[in-house]
C-alpha positions as CSV (number, residue, x, y, z in Angstrom):
1,M,130.7,-25.4,-118.8
2,H,133.7,-27.7,-119.3
3,V,133.7,-29.7,-116.0
4,S,133.1,-33.4,-115.4
5,I,131.0,-34.4,-112.4
6,A,131.3,-37.6,-110.3
7,I,128.5,-38.5,-107.9
8,M,129.4,-41.1,-105.2
9,A,126.4,-43.4,-104.7
10,A,128.1,-46.7,-103.8
11,G,127.5,-46.8,-100.1
12,F,125.4,-49.2,-98.1
13,G,123.5,-46.5,-96.2
14,T,123.0,-48.7,-93.1
15,R,121.8,-45.8,-91.0
16,M,118.7,-45.6,-93.2
17,K,117.5,-48.9,-91.7
18,S,116.1,-49.9,-95.1
19,K,116.4,-52.5,-97.9
20,K,116.1,-49.7,-100.4
21,P,119.4,-48.0,-101.5
22,K,119.9,-44.8,-99.6
23,V,120.2,-42.6,-102.7
24,L,116.8,-43.9,-103.9
25,H,114.9,-42.6,-100.9
26,A,112.6,-39.8,-102.1
27,I,112.0,-36.2,-101.1
28,S,109.3,-34.2,-102.8
29,G,108.4,-37.1,-105.1
30,F,111.8,-38.0,-106.5
31,S,114.9,-39.9,-105.3
32,M,117.8,-38.0,-103.8
33,L,120.0,-39.1,-106.7
34,Y,117.5,-37.8,-109.2
35,H,117.6,-34.3,-107.7
36,I,121.4,-34.3,-107.7
37,I,121.7,-35.5,-111.3
38,K,119.0,-33.0,-112.5
39,E,121.0,-30.1,-111.0
40,A,124.4,-31.5,-112.2
41,K,123.1,-31.6,-115.8
42,K,122.6,-27.9,-115.7
43,I,126.3,-27.4,-115.7
44,S,127.9,-30.5,-117.2
45,D,127.4,-33.0,-120.0
46,D,129.9,-35.5,-118.5
47,I,128.3,-37.0,-115.4
48,H,129.6,-40.2,-113.7
49,V,127.6,-42.1,-111.1
50,V,129.7,-44.4,-108.9
51,L,127.8,-47.5,-107.8
52,H,128.3,-50.7,-105.8
53,H,125.5,-51.7,-103.5
54,Q,122.4,-52.7,-105.5
55,S,123.9,-51.1,-108.6
56,D,121.5,-52.7,-111.0
57,L,118.5,-51.3,-109.2
58,I,119.9,-47.8,-109.1
59,K,120.8,-48.0,-112.8
60,E,117.3,-49.1,-113.7
61,H,115.9,-46.2,-111.6
62,I,118.1,-43.5,-113.2
63,S,117.5,-44.8,-116.7
64,N,113.8,-43.8,-116.3
65,Y,114.9,-40.2,-116.3
66,F,118.4,-39.8,-117.8
67,Q,119.9,-41.6,-120.7
68,D,123.4,-40.1,-121.0
69,I,124.9,-41.1,-117.6
70,T,128.3,-42.9,-117.3
71,Y,128.2,-45.6,-114.6
72,V,131.3,-46.6,-112.7
73,L,131.4,-49.7,-110.5
74,Q,133.5,-49.4,-107.4
75,D,135.8,-52.3,-106.5
76,Y,134.6,-52.1,-102.9
77,E,136.3,-55.3,-101.8
78,N,139.8,-54.1,-102.7
79,F,139.3,-50.3,-102.6
80,P,136.6,-49.3,-100.1
81,G,136.0,-45.7,-99.1
82,T,135.5,-42.4,-100.9
83,G,139.0,-42.6,-102.5
84,G,138.3,-46.0,-103.9
85,A,134.9,-44.7,-105.2
86,I,136.5,-42.3,-107.7
87,K,139.5,-44.5,-108.6
88,N,137.9,-45.7,-111.9
89,V,136.3,-42.5,-112.9
90,K,137.6,-41.2,-116.3
91,P,136.7,-37.5,-116.6
92,K,136.3,-35.9,-120.0
93,Y,137.4,-32.5,-118.9
94,K,140.4,-30.9,-117.1
95,K,138.3,-30.3,-114.0
96,I,136.1,-32.7,-112.0
97,L,133.6,-31.8,-109.4
98,I,132.9,-34.6,-106.9
99,L,129.5,-34.8,-105.1
100,N,127.9,-37.2,-102.7
101,G,124.7,-39.0,-103.7
102,D,123.0,-38.2,-100.4
103,M,123.0,-34.4,-100.8
104,P,119.6,-33.8,-102.5
105,L,119.5,-30.1,-101.6
106,I,122.5,-29.0,-103.5
107,E,121.6,-26.9,-106.5
108,A,123.4,-25.9,-109.7
109,N,124.2,-22.4,-108.4
110,D,125.9,-24.0,-105.4
111,M,128.1,-26.1,-107.8
112,K,129.0,-23.0,-109.8
113,Y,130.7,-21.4,-106.8
114,F,133.4,-24.1,-107.1
115,L,133.9,-23.5,-110.8
116,K,134.8,-19.8,-110.1
117,E,138.0,-20.9,-108.4
118,D,141.1,-21.6,-110.5
119,S,142.9,-23.6,-107.8
120,K,143.9,-27.2,-108.5
121,V,142.2,-28.3,-105.3
122,V,138.9,-26.8,-104.0
123,M,137.0,-28.2,-101.0
124,S,133.9,-27.2,-99.1
125,S,133.5,-26.5,-95.4
126,F,131.1,-25.0,-93.0
127,T,131.1,-24.1,-89.3
128,C,129.2,-26.6,-87.2
129,I,128.1,-26.1,-83.5
130,N,127.9,-29.9,-83.1
131,P,130.5,-31.4,-85.4
132,M,129.9,-35.0,-84.3
133,G,130.6,-37.4,-87.2
134,Y,132.1,-34.8,-89.5
135,G,135.7,-34.7,-90.8
136,R,137.6,-31.8,-89.3
137,V,139.3,-29.2,-91.5
138,V,142.7,-28.6,-89.9
139,M,144.2,-25.1,-90.7
140,D,147.3,-23.2,-89.6
141,I,147.2,-19.9,-87.8
142,S,146.8,-18.1,-91.2
143,R,143.7,-20.2,-92.0
144,K,145.6,-22.1,-94.6
145,V,144.2,-25.6,-95.1
146,L,146.6,-28.4,-94.0
147,K,144.5,-31.5,-94.0
148,I,141.1,-33.1,-93.3
149,V,140.9,-35.6,-90.5
150,E,138.0,-38.0,-90.3
151,H,136.1,-38.0,-87.0
152,K,137.2,-41.5,-86.0
153,D,140.8,-40.7,-86.7
154,A,140.9,-37.3,-85.0
155,S,142.9,-36.5,-81.9
156,K,141.3,-34.9,-78.8
157,N,142.5,-31.5,-79.9
158,E,141.3,-32.0,-83.5
159,L,137.8,-33.0,-82.2
160,L,137.5,-29.5,-80.8
161,I,137.6,-28.0,-84.3
162,N,134.2,-26.9,-85.5
163,S,135.2,-26.2,-89.1
164,V,134.1,-29.3,-90.9
165,N,134.3,-30.9,-94.3
166,A,131.1,-30.7,-96.4
167,G,132.3,-33.5,-98.8
168,V,132.3,-31.6,-102.1
169,Y,135.5,-31.2,-104.1
170,L,136.8,-29.7,-107.3
171,F,140.0,-31.2,-108.5
172,D,142.3,-30.6,-111.4
173,T,142.1,-33.9,-113.3
174,E,145.8,-34.2,-113.7
175,F,146.3,-33.7,-110.0
176,L,143.7,-36.4,-109.3
177,N,145.2,-38.9,-111.7
178,Q,148.7,-38.4,-110.2
179,N,147.6,-38.7,-106.6
180,L,144.8,-41.3,-106.4
181,P,147.3,-44.2,-106.7
182,K,149.1,-42.8,-103.7
183,L,146.2,-43.1,-101.3
184,S,146.6,-45.5,-98.4
185,N,144.1,-47.3,-96.2
186,S,146.2,-46.9,-93.0
187,N,143.4,-45.6,-90.8
188,T,140.8,-46.8,-88.3
189,Q,138.3,-47.7,-91.0
190,K,140.9,-49.4,-93.4
191,E,139.4,-47.3,-96.2
192,Y,140.8,-45.1,-98.9
193,Y,139.8,-41.6,-98.1
194,I,139.4,-38.9,-100.7
195,T,140.1,-36.4,-97.9
196,D,143.8,-37.5,-97.9
197,L,144.2,-35.7,-101.2
198,I,144.0,-32.4,-99.3
199,S,147.1,-33.2,-97.2
200,M,148.8,-34.4,-100.4
201,A,148.1,-31.1,-102.0
202,H,149.6,-29.2,-99.0
203,E,152.7,-31.4,-99.1
204,Q,153.1,-30.5,-102.8
205,N,152.8,-26.8,-102.1
206,I,149.5,-26.7,-103.9
207,E,147.1,-24.2,-102.4
208,V,143.8,-25.7,-101.2
209,K,140.9,-23.3,-101.5
210,A,138.2,-23.9,-98.9
211,I,134.8,-22.5,-99.8
212,Q,132.5,-21.7,-96.9
213,I,129.0,-23.0,-97.8
214,S,125.6,-23.2,-96.1
215,E,125.0,-26.3,-94.1
216,E,121.5,-26.4,-95.5
217,S,122.4,-26.8,-99.2
218,F,125.1,-29.3,-98.5
219,M,123.2,-31.3,-95.9
220,G,123.9,-35.1,-96.1
221,V,121.0,-37.5,-95.6
222,N,122.0,-40.5,-93.5
223,S,118.8,-41.5,-91.7
224,K,115.1,-41.2,-92.1
225,Y,115.2,-38.3,-89.6
226,H,117.6,-36.5,-91.9
227,L,115.3,-37.4,-94.8
228,S,112.4,-35.6,-93.1
229,M,114.6,-32.5,-92.5
230,A,115.6,-32.4,-96.1
231,E,111.9,-32.8,-97.2
232,E,110.9,-29.7,-95.1
233,I,113.7,-27.6,-96.6
234,M,112.9,-28.6,-100.2
235,Q,109.2,-28.0,-99.6
236,K,109.9,-24.5,-98.3
237,R,112.0,-23.8,-101.4
238,I,109.3,-25.1,-103.8
239,K,106.4,-23.1,-102.1
240,K,108.5,-19.9,-101.8
241,R,109.2,-20.0,-105.5
242,F,105.5,-20.4,-106.4
243,M,104.3,-17.7,-103.9
244,E,106.8,-15.2,-105.3
245,N,105.3,-15.9,-108.7
246,G,101.7,-15.1,-107.6
247,V,100.3,-18.3,-106.1
248,I,98.2,-17.8,-102.9
249,M,98.7,-20.4,-100.2
250,S,96.7,-20.7,-97.0
251,L,98.9,-22.2,-94.2
252,P,101.7,-23.2,-96.6
253,S,103.3,-25.5,-94.0
254,T,100.3,-27.9,-94.4
255,I,100.6,-28.0,-98.2
256,Y,102.7,-30.6,-100.1
257,I,103.9,-30.0,-103.6
258,E,106.2,-32.4,-105.5
259,S,109.2,-31.0,-107.3
260,D,107.9,-31.3,-110.9
261,V,104.5,-29.7,-110.4
262,K,103.8,-26.6,-112.4
263,I,101.5,-23.8,-111.2
264,E,100.6,-20.7,-113.3
265,G,98.5,-17.6,-112.8
266,E,96.6,-16.6,-109.6
267,T,96.0,-20.0,-108.3
268,V,94.8,-20.5,-104.7
269,L,95.9,-23.4,-102.6
270,Q,94.1,-23.9,-99.3
271,S,95.4,-25.8,-96.3
272,G,96.2,-29.5,-96.6
273,V,96.4,-29.6,-100.4
274,S,98.6,-32.2,-102.0
275,L,99.9,-31.7,-105.6
276,L,101.6,-34.8,-106.9
277,R,103.7,-36.0,-109.7
278,G,103.4,-34.1,-113.0
279,S,100.4,-32.0,-112.1
280,K,99.8,-28.6,-113.8
281,I,97.6,-26.0,-112.2
282,I,96.5,-22.9,-114.1
283,N,94.4,-20.1,-112.5
284,S,92.5,-22.5,-110.3
285,I,91.2,-22.8,-106.7
286,I,92.1,-26.0,-104.8
287,K,90.3,-26.2,-101.5
288,T,91.2,-27.8,-98.2
289,N,92.6,-31.4,-98.1
290,S,92.2,-32.0,-101.9
291,I,94.7,-34.1,-103.9
292,V,95.7,-33.7,-107.5
293,E,98.0,-36.3,-109.1
294,N,99.5,-36.1,-112.6
295,S,96.6,-34.1,-113.9
296,T,95.9,-30.7,-115.4
297,L,93.5,-28.1,-114.0
298,K,92.7,-24.8,-115.8
299,N,90.3,-22.2,-114.6
300,S,88.7,-24.7,-112.3
301,E,87.7,-25.1,-108.7
302,I,87.9,-28.4,-106.7
303,G,87.2,-29.5,-103.2
304,P,87.3,-29.4,-100.3
305,M,88.4,-33.0,-100.0
306,A,88.3,-33.8,-103.7
307,R,90.6,-36.3,-105.4
308,I,91.9,-35.9,-109.0
309,R,93.7,-39.0,-110.0
310,P,96.2,-39.4,-112.9
311,E,95.6,-38.4,-116.5
312,S,92.7,-36.2,-115.8
313,I,92.1,-32.8,-117.4
314,L,89.6,-30.3,-115.9
315,I,88.9,-27.0,-117.8
316,D,86.4,-24.4,-116.6
317,S,84.9,-27.0,-114.2
318,K,83.7,-27.1,-110.6
319,I,84.3,-30.2,-108.5
320,G,83.0,-30.4,-105.0
321,N,83.7,-32.3,-101.8
322,F,84.2,-36.1,-101.9
323,V,84.3,-36.2,-105.7
324,E,86.9,-38.5,-107.3
325,I,88.0,-38.0,-110.9
326,K,90.2,-40.6,-112.7
327,K,91.6,-40.5,-116.2
328,S,88.8,-38.2,-117.4
329,T,88.4,-35.0,-119.3
330,L,85.9,-32.5,-118.0
331,Q,85.2,-29.2,-119.8
332,G,82.7,-26.8,-118.3
333,V,81.3,-29.4,-115.9
334,K,79.8,-29.3,-112.4
335,A,80.0,-32.2,-110.0
336,G,79.0,-30.9,-106.6
337,H,79.6,-33.9,-104.3
338,L,80.0,-37.6,-103.6
339,S,80.6,-38.9,-107.1
340,Y,83.1,-41.1,-109.0
341,L,83.9,-40.2,-112.6
342,G,86.4,-42.6,-114.1
343,D,87.5,-43.1,-117.7
344,S,85.0,-40.4,-118.9
345,Q,84.7,-37.5,-121.2
346,I,82.2,-34.9,-120.2
347,D,81.3,-31.8,-122.1
348,S,80.2,-28.3,-121.2
349,G,77.0,-27.4,-119.3
350,T,76.7,-30.8,-117.8
351,N,75.7,-31.2,-114.2
352,I,76.6,-34.4,-112.3
353,G,74.3,-35.1,-109.4
354,C,75.3,-36.4,-105.9
355,G,76.2,-40.1,-105.8
356,T,76.7,-40.5,-109.5
357,I,79.1,-43.3,-110.6
358,T,80.6,-44.1,-114.0
359,C,80.8,-47.9,-113.7
360,N,84.0,-48.2,-115.8
361,Y,85.4,-51.6,-114.9
362,N,83.9,-55.0,-115.6
363,G,86.5,-57.0,-113.8
364,K,88.7,-57.5,-116.9
365,E,88.8,-54.2,-118.8
366,K,88.2,-50.5,-118.3
367,H,85.5,-48.9,-120.5
368,K,84.8,-45.3,-121.3
369,T,81.8,-43.1,-120.6
370,I,81.1,-40.2,-123.0
371,I,78.6,-37.5,-121.9
372,G,77.7,-34.6,-124.2
373,K,76.7,-31.0,-123.6
374,N,74.0,-29.8,-121.2
375,V,73.3,-33.2,-119.7
376,F,71.6,-33.3,-116.3
377,V,72.5,-36.4,-114.4
378,G,70.2,-36.8,-111.3
379,S,71.5,-38.0,-108.0
380,D,72.4,-41.7,-107.3
381,S,72.7,-42.6,-111.0
382,Q,74.9,-45.3,-112.3
383,L,76.3,-45.1,-115.9
384,I,77.4,-48.5,-117.1
385,A,80.3,-48.2,-119.5
386,P,80.9,-48.4,-122.4
387,I,78.2,-45.8,-123.0
388,V,77.5,-42.6,-124.9
389,I,75.0,-40.0,-123.7
390,E,74.4,-37.3,-126.3
391,D,73.6,-33.6,-125.7
392,D,70.5,-32.2,-123.8
393,V,69.6,-35.4,-121.9
394,I,68.0,-35.6,-118.5
395,I,68.7,-38.7,-116.4
396,A,66.3,-39.0,-113.5
397,S,67.6,-39.6,-110.0
398,G,68.2,-43.3,-109.1
399,T,68.5,-44.4,-112.7
400,T,70.9,-47.1,-113.9
401,V,71.8,-46.4,-117.6
402,T,72.9,-49.5,-119.6
403,Q,72.7,-48.3,-123.2
404,N,73.5,-45.3,-125.4
405,I,71.1,-42.3,-125.0
406,K,70.0,-40.1,-127.9
407,K,69.9,-36.3,-127.8
408,G,67.0,-34.6,-126.0
409,S,65.8,-37.8,-124.1
410,L,64.6,-38.3,-120.6
411,V,66.0,-41.5,-119.0
412,L,64.0,-43.0,-116.1
413,A,64.5,-46.4,-114.6
414,R,62.8,-46.9,-111.2
415,A,60.7,-49.5,-109.5
416,K,57.2,-48.4,-108.9
417,L,56.7,-46.9,-105.5
418,K,54.6,-49.2,-103.2
419,I,53.1,-48.1,-99.9
420,I,51.6,-50.5,-97.3
421,D,49.6,-48.8,-94.6
422,N,50.3,-49.7,-91.0
423,F,53.0,-52.2,-91.9
424,F,55.3,-50.9,-89.1
425,Y,52.8,-52.1,-86.4
426,K,52.3,-55.4,-88.1
427,F,56.0,-56.0,-88.3
428,F,57.1,-54.8,-84.8
429,G,53.8,-55.0,-82.9
430,K,51.7,-52.2,-81.5
431,N,53.8,-51.9,-78.3
432,N,56.6,-50.3,-80.4
433,A,54.3,-47.6,-81.6
């Protein structure tokens, strides 16, 4: 679609009470600004992000995900406010959609509503029970938009209006270029308001089209409380989409899924599950309070209370409670409980006993453990990497393995059992008998 998009992300965000730029605060695993740009790119190839406060930090963050963004620095000292923010934006197309960088819930379909209108000026509004802080949309008796008045500049009568400005606009580029230089900062805040363009359009007999939108999708995030509200809304959207595609969730309100997670097939998620950055789950069961991060599970079962750390791949495997997997590939493996498997490759038919540890770190470097097929690892065993254990090996309980093991071997390393009769009484005395 031939529309330019400008995202205003220059503000200080003081109500967030944070050193981090407001637009970099995350919901569902990614920054608010990331979510907006991702949706904007679905309808435009000309995206401008307006920056000022901590601009270098925001640029660095965005560049991790998007390479074709145009950055515009606001001259905040001379032209503060929303009108000053878009002063230096040079749109490629005849229409420009202006968004706020603190609206992480807006989606491409919401933006498309604006593009259906052929008016030179289109704005967004919604009806608010408690309009405190919002700019009021002033209309005449025929519901024709006359102007937008910011809350701090509104009269007593204007403060009674409950039709408020949502802060998203579609302008004809020519109209914008002609009228931006006319903006004045004669207001309480001494700022240049983009909202003044609405009254300018009315004065020029240009119809202002007001689109009624849902407060939820256009919700602005100005505090950590708002951030939590936005998180809940996005989580409901994510989980609804997966459940409608066949995923079973027990107590979905207790489950957390980040926005880039992929789930396929008849996967089951029990209560308290967390699926984090980049994970892919296919036809698997994830039991209560388990965590999967940046890993792939296929036809597998984990938990309860298992942790799958980044860069792990589990296929046809069963991982029990209090098992931690890190940067490992397991295919057809059972690890029932209380084990740590890091930097490992384990093949089908292998059973990992309780308390087994792959000792993968020597204080300087990480080393790999390779275990073949049909290996039985007894409880409380330590496998000192780097090490290769071939197929059909039995490792007896309590063994520390320090060298490669050939196929078909039994590995046993224990101190000889020693029993001293009546030692308890000698040590504590007969009175403790």
